MMTF fields as JSON, N, C-alpha, C and O atoms, coordinates in Angstrom:
{
  "mmtfVersion": "1.0.0",
  "mmtfProducer": "UNKNOWN",
  "numBonds": 475,
  "numAtoms": 476,
  "numGroups": 119,
  "numChains": 1,
  "numModels": 1,
  "chainsPerModel": [1],
  "groupsPerChain": [119],
  "chainIdList": ["A"],
  "bondAtomList": [4, 2, 8, 6, 12, 10, 16, 14, 20, 18, 24, 22, 28, 26, 32, 30, 36, 34, 40, 38, 44, 42, 48, 46, 52, 50, 56, 54, 60, 58, 64, 62, 68, 66, 72, 70, 76, 74, 80, 78, 84, 82, 88, 86, 92, 90, 96, 94, 100, 98, 104, 102, 108, 106, 112, 110, 116, 114, 120, 118, 124, 122, 128, 126, 132, 130, 136, 134, 140, 138, 144, 142, 148, 146, 152, 150, 156, 154, 160, 158, 164, 162, 168, 166, 172, 170, 176, 174, 180, 178, 184, 182, 188, 186, 192, 190, 196, 194, 200, 198, 204, 202, 208, 206, 212, 210, 216, 214, 220, 218, 224, 222, 228, 226, 232, 230, 236, 234, 240, 238, 244, 242, 248, 246, 252, 250, 256, 254, 260, 258, 264, 262, 268, 266, 272, 270, 276, 274, 280, 278, 284, 282, 288, 286, 292, 290, 296, 294, 300, 298, 304, 302, 308, 306, 312, 310, 316, 314, 320, 318, 324, 322, 328, 326, 332, 330, 336, 334, 340, 338, 344, 342, 348, 346, 352, 350, 356, 354, 360, 358, 364, 362, 368, 366, 372, 370, 376, 374, 380, 378, 384, 382, 388, 386, 392, 390, 396, 394, 400, 398, 404, 402, 408, 406, 412, 410, 416, 414, 420, 418, 424, 422, 428, 426, 432, 430, 436, 434, 440, 438, 444, 442, 448, 446, 452, 450, 456, 454, 460, 458, 464, 462, 468, 466, 472, 470],
  "bondOrderList": [1, 1, 1, 1, 1, 1, 1, 1, 1, 1, 1, 1, 1, 1, 1, 1, 1, 1, 1, 1, 1, 1, 1, 1, 1, 1, 1, 1, 1, 1, 1, 1, 1, 1, 1, 1, 1, 1, 1, 1, 1, 1, 1, 1, 1, 1, 1, 1, 1, 1, 1, 1, 1, 1, 1, 1, 1, 1, 1, 1, 1, 1, 1, 1, 1, 1, 1, 1, 1, 1, 1, 1, 1, 1, 1, 1, 1, 1, 1, 1, 1, 1, 1, 1, 1, 1, 1, 1, 1, 1, 1, 1, 1, 1, 1, 1, 1, 1, 1, 1, 1, 1, 1, 1, 1, 1, 1, 1, 1, 1, 1, 1, 1, 1, 1, 1, 1, 1],
  "groupList": [{"groupName": "LEU", "atomNameList": ["N", "CA", "C", "O"], "elementList": ["N", "C", "C", "O"], "formalChargeList": [0, 0, 0, 0], "bondAtomList": [1, 0, 2, 1, 3, 2], "bondOrderList": [1, 1, 2], "singleLetterCode": "L", "chemCompType": "L-PEPTIDE LINKING"}, {"groupName": "ASN", "atomNameList": ["N", "CA", "C", "O"], "elementList": ["N", "C", "C", "O"], "formalChargeList": [0, 0, 0, 0], "bondAtomList": [1, 0, 2, 1, 3, 2], "bondOrderList": [1, 1, 2], "singleLetterCode": "N", "chemCompType": "L-PEPTIDE LINKING"}, {"groupName": "SER", "atomNameList": ["N", "CA", "C", "O"], "elementList": ["N", "C", "C", "O"], "formalChargeList": [0, 0, 0, 0], "bondAtomList": [1, 0, 2, 1, 3, 2], "bondOrderList": [1, 1, 2], "singleLetterCode": "S", "chemCompType": "L-PEPTIDE LINKING"}, {"groupName": "ARG", "atomNameList": ["N", "CA", "C", "O"], "elementList": ["N", "C", "C", "O"], "formalChargeList": [0, 0, 0, 0], "bondAtomList": [1, 0, 2, 1, 3, 2], "bondOrderList": [1, 1, 2], "singleLetterCode": "R", "chemCompType": "L-PEPTIDE LINKING"}, {"groupName": "THR", "atomNameList": ["N", "CA", "C", "O"], "elementList": ["N", "C", "C", "O"], "formalChargeList": [0, 0, 0, 0], "bondAtomList": [1, 0, 2, 1, 3, 2], "bondOrderList": [1, 1, 2], "singleLetterCode": "T", "chemCompType": "L-PEPTIDE LINKING"}, {"groupName": "PRO", "atomNameList": ["N", "CA", "C", "O"], "elementList": ["N", "C", "C", "O"], "formalChargeList": [0, 0, 0, 0], "bondAtomList": [1, 0, 2, 1, 3, 2], "bondOrderList": [1, 1, 2], "singleLetterCode": "P", "chemCompType": "L-PEPTIDE LINKING"}, {"groupName": "GLU", "atomNameList": ["N", "CA", "C", "O"], "elementList": ["N", "C", "C", "O"], "formalChargeList": [0, 0, 0, 0], "bondAtomList": [1, 0, 2, 1, 3, 2], "bondOrderList": [1, 1, 2], "singleLetterCode": "E", "chemCompType": "L-PEPTIDE LINKING"}, {"groupName": "GLN", "atomNameList": ["N", "CA", "C", "O"], "elementList": ["N", "C", "C", "O"], "formalChargeList": [0, 0, 0, 0], "bondAtomList": [1, 0, 2, 1, 3, 2], "bondOrderList": [1, 1, 2], "singleLetterCode": "Q", "chemCompType": "L-PEPTIDE LINKING"}, {"groupName": "LYS", "atomNameList": ["N", "CA", "C", "O"], "elementList": ["N", "C", "C", "O"], "formalChargeList": [0, 0, 0, 0], "bondAtomList": [1, 0, 2, 1, 3, 2], "bondOrderList": [1, 1, 2], "singleLetterCode": "K", "chemCompType": "L-PEPTIDE LINKING"}, {"groupName": "CYS", "atomNameList": ["N", "CA", "C", "O"], "elementList": ["N", "C", "C", "O"], "formalChargeList": [0, 0, 0, 0], "bondAtomList": [1, 0, 2, 1, 3, 2], "bondOrderList": [1, 1, 2], "singleLetterCode": "C", "chemCompType": "L-PEPTIDE LINKING"}, {"groupName": "HIS", "atomNameList": ["N", "CA", "C", "O"], "elementList": ["N", "C", "C", "O"], "formalChargeList": [0, 0, 0, 0], "bondAtomList": [1, 0, 2, 1, 3, 2], "bondOrderList": [1, 1, 2], "singleLetterCode": "H", "chemCompType": "L-PEPTIDE LINKING"}, {"groupName": "VAL", "atomNameList": ["N", "CA", "C", "O"], "elementList": ["N", "C", "C", "O"], "formalChargeList": [0, 0, 0, 0], "bondAtomList": [1, 0, 2, 1, 3, 2], "bondOrderList": [1, 1, 2], "singleLetterCode": "V", "chemCompType": "L-PEPTIDE LINKING"}, {"groupName": "ASP", "atomNameList": ["N", "CA", "C", "O"], "elementList": ["N", "C", "C", "O"], "formalChargeList": [0, 0, 0, 0], "bondAtomList": [1, 0, 2, 1, 3, 2], "bondOrderList": [1, 1, 2], "singleLetterCode": "D", "chemCompType": "L-PEPTIDE LINKING"}, {"groupName": "ILE", "atomNameList": ["N", "CA", "C", "O"], "elementList": ["N", "C", "C", "O"], "formalChargeList": [0, 0, 0, 0], "bondAtomList": [1, 0, 2, 1, 3, 2], "bondOrderList": [1, 1, 2], "singleLetterCode": "I", "chemCompType": "L-PEPTIDE LINKING"}, {"groupName": "PHE", "atomNameList": ["N", "CA", "C", "O"], "elementList": ["N", "C", "C", "O"], "formalChargeList": [0, 0, 0, 0], "bondAtomList": [1, 0, 2, 1, 3, 2], "bondOrderList": [1, 1, 2], "singleLetterCode": "F", "chemCompType": "L-PEPTIDE LINKING"}, {"groupName": "TYR", "atomNameList": ["N", "CA", "C", "O"], "elementList": ["N", "C", "C", "O"], "formalChargeList": [0, 0, 0, 0], "bondAtomList": [1, 0, 2, 1, 3, 2], "bondOrderList": [1, 1, 2], "singleLetterCode": "Y", "chemCompType": "L-PEPTIDE LINKING"}, {"groupName": "GLY", "atomNameList": ["N", "CA", "C", "O"], "elementList": ["N", "C", "C", "O"], "formalChargeList": [0, 0, 0, 0], "bondAtomList": [1, 0, 2, 1, 3, 2], "bondOrderList": [1, 1, 2], "singleLetterCode": "G", "chemCompType": "PEPTIDE LINKING"}, {"groupName": "ALA", "atomNameList": ["N", "CA", "C", "O"], "elementList": ["N", "C", "C", "O"], "formalChargeList": [0, 0, 0, 0], "bondAtomList": [1, 0, 2, 1, 3, 2], "bondOrderList": [1, 1, 2], "singleLetterCode": "A", "chemCompType": "L-PEPTIDE LINKING"}, {"groupName": "TRP", "atomNameList": ["N", "CA", "C", "O"], "elementList": ["N", "C", "C", "O"], "formalChargeList": [0, 0, 0, 0], "bondAtomList": [1, 0, 2, 1, 3, 2], "bondOrderList": [1, 1, 2], "singleLetterCode": "W", "chemCompType": "L-PEPTIDE LINKING"}],
  "groupTypeList": [0, 1, 2, 3, 1, 4, 3, 5, 2, 6, 1, 0, 7, 1, 0, 4, 0, 2, 8, 2, 9, 10, 2, 0, 11, 6, 0, 6, 12, 13, 2, 1, 14, 12, 15, 11, 14, 0, 2, 5, 13, 14, 12, 2, 13, 2, 8, 4, 16, 15, 8, 7, 17, 14, 2, 6, 6, 6, 0, 0, 7, 17, 8, 1, 1, 16, 0, 13, 1, 6, 8, 13, 13, 17, 0, 16, 16, 13, 12, 2, 11, 1, 13, 2, 7, 0, 8, 7, 15, 1, 14, 16, 16, 17, 17, 11, 0, 16, 2, 13, 18, 8, 16, 12, 6, 1, 17, 11, 7, 1, 15, 14, 1, 13, 8, 8, 12, 13, 4],
  "groupIdList": [1, 2, 3, 4, 5, 6, 7, 8, 9, 10, 11, 12, 13, 14, 15, 16, 17, 18, 19, 20, 21, 22, 23, 24, 25, 26, 27, 28, 29, 30, 31, 32, 33, 34, 35, 36, 37, 38, 39, 40, 41, 42, 43, 44, 45, 46, 47, 48, 49, 50, 51, 52, 53, 54, 55, 56, 57, 58, 59, 60, 61, 62, 63, 64, 65, 66, 67, 68, 69, 70, 71, 72, 73, 74, 75, 76, 77, 78, 79, 80, 81, 82, 83, 84, 85, 86, 87, 88, 89, 90, 91, 92, 93, 94, 95, 96, 97, 98, 99, 100, 101, 102, 103, 104, 105, 106, 107, 108, 109, 110, 111, 112, 113, 114, 115, 116, 117, 118, 119],
  "secStructList": [7, 7, 1, 1, 1, 7, 1, 7, 7, 6, 6, 7, 7, 1, 7, 7, 7, 3, 3, 3, 3, 1, 1, 1, 4, 4, 4, 4, 7, 7, 6, 6, 7, 1, 3, 3, 3, 3, 7, 7, 1, 1, 7, 7, 1, 1, 1, 6, 6, 7, 7, 7, 7, 7, 7, 2, 2, 2, 2, 2, 2, 2, 2, 2, 6, 6, 7, 1, 1, 6, 6, 3, 3, 3, 3, 1, 1, 7, 7, 6, 6, 6, 4, 4, 4, 4, 4, 4, 4, 6, 7, 1, 3, 3, 3, 7, 1, 2, 2, 2, 2, 6, 6, 1, 1, 7, 2, 2, 2, 2, 2, 2, 2, 2, 2, 2, 2, 2, 7],
  "xCoordList": [111.371, 112.718, 113.131, 112.289, 114.43, 114.938, 116.232, 116.575, 116.954, 118.168, 119.268, 120.14, 119.245, 120.248, 119.816, 120.659, 118.545, 117.988, 117.068, 115.884, 117.604, 116.882, 116.119, 115.265, 116.404, 115.75, 115.122, 115.72, 113.909, 113.275, 113.911, 114.513, 113.772, 114.239, 113.491, 112.294, 114.164, 113.542, 112.482, 111.606, 112.534, 111.548, 110.276, 109.401, 110.165, 108.952, 108.027, 108.388, 106.857, 105.893, 104.535, 104.224, 103.731, 102.364, 102.287, 101.344, 103.275, 103.277, 103.153, 103.474, 102.698, 102.673, 104.095, 104.811, 104.503, 105.871, 105.869, 105.204, 106.617, 106.696, 108.15, 109.068, 108.33, 109.668, 109.645, 108.653, 110.734, 110.888, 111.857, 112.969, 111.441, 112.268, 112.507, 111.645, 113.706, 114.059, 114.518, 115.086, 114.268, 114.544, 113.526, 112.946, 113.322, 112.376, 112.911, 112.13, 114.212, 114.824, 114.432, 114.23, 114.328, 113.967, 112.551, 112.212, 111.728, 110.354, 110.259, 109.187, 111.353, 111.303, 110.996, 110.449, 111.326, 111.028, 110.37, 111.031, 109.045, 108.305, 107.255, 106.359, 107.368, 106.339, 106.165, 105.072, 107.187, 107.104, 106.582, 106.477, 106.255, 105.848, 104.355, 103.753, 103.768, 102.353, 102.136, 101.14, 103.065, 103.043, 104.452, 105.327, 104.646, 105.969, 105.819, 104.959, 106.654, 106.693, 107.694, 108.785, 107.335, 108.266, 108.369, 107.363, 109.608, 109.795, 111.159, 112.044, 111.326, 110.305, 109.65, 110.329, 108.346, 107.591, 107.608, 107.757, 107.458, 107.553, 108.611, 109.085, 108.978, 109.924, 109.356, 108.199, 110.178, 109.742, 109.319, 109.915, 108.287, 107.818, 108.551, 108.889, 108.798, 109.397, 110.921, 111.559, 111.507, 112.971, 113.495, 113.391, 114.039, 114.535, 115.609, 116.549, 115.462, 116.448, 116.291, 117.058, 115.322, 115.084, 114.143, 112.927, 114.725, 114.0, 113.364, 113.785, 112.336, 111.676, 112.701, 113.617, 112.533, 113.521, 113.117, 113.927, 111.876, 111.371, 110.669, 109.943, 110.892, 110.172, 108.8, 108.551, 107.929, 106.605, 106.747, 106.024, 107.682, 107.901, 108.355, 107.907, 109.243, 109.711, 108.576, 108.473, 107.73, 106.614, 105.591, 105.048, 105.325, 104.39, 104.954, 104.216, 106.249, 106.883, 106.835, 106.567, 107.092, 107.025, 105.608, 105.423, 104.628, 103.235, 102.99, 102.436, 103.399, 103.18, 103.91, 103.454, 105.03, 105.793, 105.281, 105.813, 104.252, 103.671, 104.437, 104.153, 105.407, 106.162, 105.367, 105.509, 104.539, 103.686, 102.306, 101.673, 101.851, 100.571, 99.938, 100.368, 98.918, 98.166, 98.998, 98.596, 100.146, 101.014, 101.884, 102.413, 102.034, 102.983, 102.296, 101.289, 102.863, 102.343, 103.289, 104.475, 102.752, 103.536, 103.841, 102.985, 105.071, 105.502, 106.434, 107.238, 106.329, 107.254, 106.622, 106.33, 106.41, 105.922, 104.469, 104.045, 103.703, 102.303, 101.451, 101.503, 100.662, 99.795, 98.468, 98.227, 97.608, 96.281, 96.349, 95.4, 97.431, 97.567, 97.95, 97.429, 98.853, 99.369, 98.871, 99.181, 98.115, 97.699, 96.87, 96.946, 96.092, 95.259, 96.095, 95.614, 97.316, 98.201, 98.608, 98.977, 98.545, 99.023, 98.195, 98.713, 96.922, 96.059, 96.593, 96.495, 97.157, 97.637, 98.81, 99.102, 99.476, 100.62, 100.251, 101.088, 98.996, 98.492, 98.963, 98.995, 99.326, 99.715, 98.533, 97.379, 98.836, 97.804, 97.346, 96.295, 98.125, 97.775, 98.846, 99.815, 98.655, 99.606, 99.805, 98.866, 101.025, 101.341, 101.704, 102.486, 101.142, 101.405, 101.936, 101.526, 102.839, 103.415, 103.534, 102.822, 104.44, 104.707, 103.489, 103.303, 102.649, 101.478, 100.4, 99.528, 100.456, 99.515, 100.013, 99.274, 101.258, 101.786, 102.301, 102.064, 102.979, 103.4, 103.934, 104.104, 104.198, 104.682, 103.632, 103.958, 102.362, 101.314, 100.347, 100.536, 99.343, 98.392, 97.135, 96.144, 97.157, 95.967, 96.037, 95.495, 96.681, 96.884, 95.57, 95.481, 94.567, 93.288, 92.663, 92.188, 92.658, 92.09, 92.92, 92.358, 94.24, 95.099, 94.757, 94.696, 94.534, 94.143, 92.836, 92.743, 91.833, 90.543, 90.647, 89.945, 91.508, 91.703, 92.263, 91.829, 93.224, 93.789, 92.761, 92.603, 92.068, 91.061, 89.979, 89.514, 89.591, 88.574, 89.023, 88.209, 90.332, 90.849, 90.98, 91.257, 90.785, 90.888, 89.565, 89.501, 88.522, 87.25, 86.292, 85.164],
  "yCoordList": [88.548, 88.381, 89.652, 90.487, 89.797, 90.936, 90.538, 89.355, 91.493, 91.178, 90.588, 89.88, 90.864, 90.293, 88.933, 88.081, 88.73, 87.469, 86.923, 87.255, 86.097, 85.697, 84.393, 84.105, 83.603, 82.3, 82.142, 82.494, 81.608, 81.373, 80.184, 79.317, 80.156, 79.029, 77.778, 77.841, 76.677, 75.444, 74.914, 74.16, 75.276, 74.763, 75.601, 75.335, 76.611, 77.421, 76.876, 76.838, 76.462, 75.932, 76.545, 76.938, 76.62, 77.13, 78.555, 78.914, 79.349, 80.751, 81.627, 81.197, 82.832, 83.799, 84.262, 84.619, 84.257, 84.621, 85.914, 86.018, 86.894, 88.186, 88.56, 87.957, 89.573, 90.022, 91.539, 92.108, 92.191, 93.636, 93.859, 93.331, 94.643, 94.913, 96.408, 97.231, 96.735, 98.129, 98.369, 99.416, 97.389, 97.542, 96.721, 95.769, 97.098, 96.364, 94.986, 94.058, 94.841, 93.548, 92.503, 91.335, 92.927, 92.0, 91.445, 90.45, 92.067, 91.607, 90.487, 89.912, 90.176, 89.214, 87.793, 87.02, 87.423, 86.074, 86.153, 86.066, 86.319, 86.438, 85.337, 85.43, 84.311, 83.267, 82.569, 82.084, 82.507, 81.813, 82.682, 82.219, 83.929, 84.87, 85.142, 85.157, 85.357, 85.71, 87.179, 87.54, 88.016, 89.427, 89.992, 89.43, 91.13, 91.745, 93.251, 93.866, 93.841, 95.298, 95.856, 95.308, 96.937, 97.658, 99.075, 99.765, 99.506, 100.843, 101.411, 100.674, 102.707, 103.707, 104.212, 104.567, 104.234, 104.698, 106.224, 106.801, 106.864, 108.322, 108.64, 107.737, 109.891, 110.295, 109.903, 110.188, 109.251, 108.764, 109.907, 110.985, 109.644, 110.601, 110.368, 111.322, 109.112, 108.789, 108.682, 108.745, 108.521, 108.414, 109.617, 109.654, 110.57, 111.794, 111.477, 110.731, 112.049, 111.876, 110.615, 110.398, 109.78, 108.534, 108.857, 108.934, 109.045, 109.556, 108.437, 107.282, 108.808, 107.824, 107.197, 107.866, 105.913, 105.158, 104.95, 104.497, 105.275, 104.949, 106.147, 106.873, 106.342, 107.398, 106.867, 105.662, 107.766, 107.375, 106.446, 105.457, 106.77, 105.949, 104.536, 103.564, 104.42, 103.097, 102.265, 101.067, 102.901, 102.174, 101.756, 100.653, 102.611, 102.249, 101.117, 100.216, 101.155, 100.082, 98.772, 97.716, 98.834, 97.636, 97.06, 95.843, 97.932, 97.482, 96.802, 95.704, 97.447, 96.896, 95.576, 94.733, 95.388, 94.142, 93.072, 91.963, 93.402, 92.448, 92.298, 91.392, 93.178, 93.093, 93.604, 93.093, 94.6, 95.107, 94.494, 94.667, 93.78, 93.092, 93.072, 93.796, 92.242, 92.227, 91.794, 92.046, 91.149, 90.754, 91.891, 91.815, 92.937, 93.999, 95.095, 95.662, 95.38, 96.409, 97.613, 97.494, 98.759, 99.99, 100.466, 100.408, 100.939, 101.407, 102.595, 102.62, 103.561, 104.687, 105.987, 106.183, 106.876, 108.215, 108.302, 109.317, 107.281, 107.26, 108.023, 107.779, 108.96, 109.774, 110.01, 109.461, 110.816, 111.05, 111.807, 111.753, 112.498, 113.251, 112.341, 112.504, 111.388, 110.6, 109.159, 108.458, 108.699, 107.299, 106.926, 105.795, 107.854, 107.556, 107.324, 106.693, 107.808, 107.601, 106.141, 105.719, 105.372, 103.995, 103.105, 102.12, 103.423, 102.611, 102.511, 101.456, 103.6, 103.591, 102.628, 102.249, 102.236, 101.331, 99.876, 98.986, 99.63, 98.271, 97.61, 96.383, 98.401, 97.827, 97.091, 97.483, 96.033, 95.286, 95.952, 95.608, 96.9, 97.609, 98.602, 98.806, 99.213, 100.213, 100.029, 99.707, 100.236, 100.225, 101.649, 102.313, 102.103, 103.465, 103.421, 102.59, 104.319, 104.396, 105.86, 106.324, 106.578, 107.964, 108.853, 109.728, 108.647, 109.508, 109.217, 110.052, 108.055, 107.738, 108.317, 109.005, 108.035, 108.386, 109.805, 110.468, 110.312, 111.714, 112.363, 113.582, 111.615, 112.22, 113.017, 113.788, 112.834, 113.559, 112.568, 111.354, 113.084, 112.241, 111.951, 111.484, 112.217, 112.062, 110.851, 110.89, 109.784, 108.62, 108.05, 107.709, 107.946, 107.381, 108.275, 107.785, 109.577, 110.501, 110.493, 110.546, 110.429, 110.352, 109.121, 109.191, 107.995, 106.758, 106.959, 106.607, 107.52, 107.716, 108.702, 108.546, 109.708, 110.637, 109.926, 110.187, 109.027, 108.272, 107.306, 107.198, 106.608, 105.651, 106.336, 105.782, 107.522, 108.293, 108.569, 108.6, 108.769, 109.112, 107.917, 108.098, 106.708, 105.549, 104.825, 103.855, 105.263, 104.575, 105.341, 104.899],
  "zCoordList": [75.133, 74.618, 73.891, 73.56, 73.642, 72.899, 72.196, 72.173, 71.627, 70.875, 71.754, 71.25, 73.046, 73.966, 74.501, 74.785, 74.634, 75.13, 74.049, 74.009, 73.187, 71.977, 72.094, 71.256, 73.105, 73.213, 74.594, 75.611, 74.606, 75.908, 76.616, 75.982, 77.905, 78.685, 78.234, 77.953, 78.165, 77.69, 78.645, 78.22, 79.895, 80.845, 80.909, 81.734, 80.047, 79.997, 78.921, 77.745, 79.316, 78.364, 78.631, 79.755, 77.584, 77.682, 78.216, 78.922, 77.878, 78.257, 77.026, 75.918, 77.212, 76.128, 75.879, 76.815, 74.621, 74.268, 73.468, 72.437, 73.952, 73.27, 73.045, 73.602, 72.211, 71.849, 71.704, 71.248, 72.091, 71.897, 70.753, 70.766, 69.759, 68.586, 68.445, 68.755, 67.965, 67.737, 66.309, 65.999, 65.434, 64.006, 63.227, 63.749, 61.986, 61.142, 60.773, 60.563, 60.692, 60.369, 61.412, 61.083, 62.656, 63.731, 63.582, 64.223, 62.754, 62.55, 61.519, 61.328, 60.863, 59.766, 60.21, 59.424, 61.429, 61.91, 63.273, 64.308, 63.255, 64.512, 64.651, 65.49, 63.84, 63.82, 65.169, 65.463, 65.977, 67.269, 68.401, 69.537, 68.11, 69.155, 69.096, 68.023, 70.264, 70.337, 70.001, 69.374, 70.418, 70.037, 70.135, 70.794, 69.455, 69.355, 69.517, 68.886, 70.361, 70.489, 69.489, 69.333, 68.813, 67.941, 68.469, 68.638, 68.73, 69.298, 68.925, 68.49, 69.093, 69.381, 68.093, 67.13, 68.102, 66.937, 66.873, 65.796, 68.003, 68.11, 69.166, 69.855, 69.298, 70.347, 71.709, 72.02, 72.507, 73.812, 74.726, 74.726, 75.495, 76.497, 77.812, 78.512, 78.149, 79.447, 79.423, 80.474, 78.247, 78.132, 77.355, 76.129, 78.033, 77.407, 76.376, 76.651, 75.192, 74.133, 73.31, 72.372, 73.631, 72.896, 71.737, 71.912, 70.548, 69.382, 68.566, 68.629, 67.797, 66.941, 66.001, 65.522, 65.748, 64.969, 63.521, 62.713, 63.183, 61.848, 61.236, 61.915, 59.953, 59.236, 58.834, 58.873, 58.455, 57.966, 56.762, 56.645, 55.868, 54.676, 55.04, 54.433, 56.029, 56.454, 57.048, 56.784, 57.848, 58.448, 57.402, 57.475, 56.441, 55.363, 54.51, 54.112, 54.227, 53.464, 54.247, 53.674, 55.544, 56.391, 56.391, 56.355, 56.43, 56.34, 55.006, 54.955, 53.932, 52.594, 52.383, 51.61, 53.059, 52.964, 53.93, 53.968, 54.707, 55.639, 56.946, 57.73, 57.189, 58.442, 59.633, 60.744, 59.408, 60.474, 60.284, 59.242, 61.297, 61.228, 62.617, 63.515, 62.782, 64.047, 65.249, 66.385, 65.036, 66.143, 66.66, 67.769, 65.87, 66.187, 66.992, 66.568, 68.167, 69.07, 69.028, 69.337, 68.646, 68.592, 70.006, 70.889, 70.212, 71.532, 71.349, 70.418, 72.221, 72.209, 71.777, 70.597, 72.731, 72.427, 72.028, 71.477, 72.286, 71.856, 72.868, 74.073, 72.327, 73.167, 72.468, 71.393, 73.063, 72.485, 71.16, 70.377, 70.898, 69.646, 68.479, 67.375, 68.709, 67.58, 67.511, 66.547, 68.494, 68.499, 67.271, 66.793, 66.768, 65.591, 64.334, 63.393, 64.295, 63.138, 62.98, 61.885, 64.05, 64.019, 63.111, 62.585, 62.91, 62.055, 60.638, 60.011, 60.126, 58.746, 58.533, 57.399, 59.611, 59.508, 59.777, 59.632, 60.171, 60.371, 61.668, 61.755, 62.669, 63.951, 64.577, 64.405, 65.293, 65.987, 67.266, 67.808, 67.751, 68.969, 69.34, 68.609, 70.484, 70.963, 72.459, 73.188, 72.903, 74.327, 74.721, 74.039, 75.802, 76.267, 77.695, 78.505, 77.975, 79.316, 79.73, 80.621, 79.076, 79.463, 79.377, 80.222, 78.363, 78.209, 79.246, 79.488, 79.85, 80.928, 82.246, 82.95, 82.573, 83.895, 83.961, 84.971, 82.972, 82.853, 84.119, 84.144, 85.144, 86.378, 87.122, 88.024, 86.749, 87.471, 88.121, 88.036, 88.749, 89.473, 88.675, 89.236, 87.386, 86.558, 85.647, 84.543, 86.069, 85.208, 84.674, 83.494, 85.512, 85.07, 84.011, 82.987, 84.247, 83.26, 81.98, 80.886, 82.095, 80.91, 80.082, 78.854, 80.75, 80.069, 79.303, 78.127, 79.964, 79.311, 78.144, 77.145, 78.256, 77.142, 75.922, 74.8, 76.127, 75.009, 74.451, 73.235, 75.321, 74.883, 74.043, 73.047, 74.444, 73.712, 72.275, 71.353, 72.102, 70.786, 69.836, 68.65, 70.345, 69.45, 69.269, 68.515, 69.929, 69.802, 68.917, 68.701]
}
């Protein structure tokens, strides 16, 4: 779900429910969701001109206020250089796209490079 599609279909049951958020305010009521994406955390790799939406101070404050927790998955601009920064904000995980695919043929190696940086 997202800000345009806020409610699941009533005939969907026993499914994993997720939400995409682009503001910290949207994280205030996530109790009904299994996980939530928050983006963009860093400047997007795959979407040109899509800049990070949150400062370090905003993310730390959101963490301290309990808005960022194990349900929140960081998304946007995550690569092998900055993925380790996500721990300080208490994200439950990270989703990567542009840094894996990068328009080249090394997607598997790109994945292993990122994985190496978080283990």
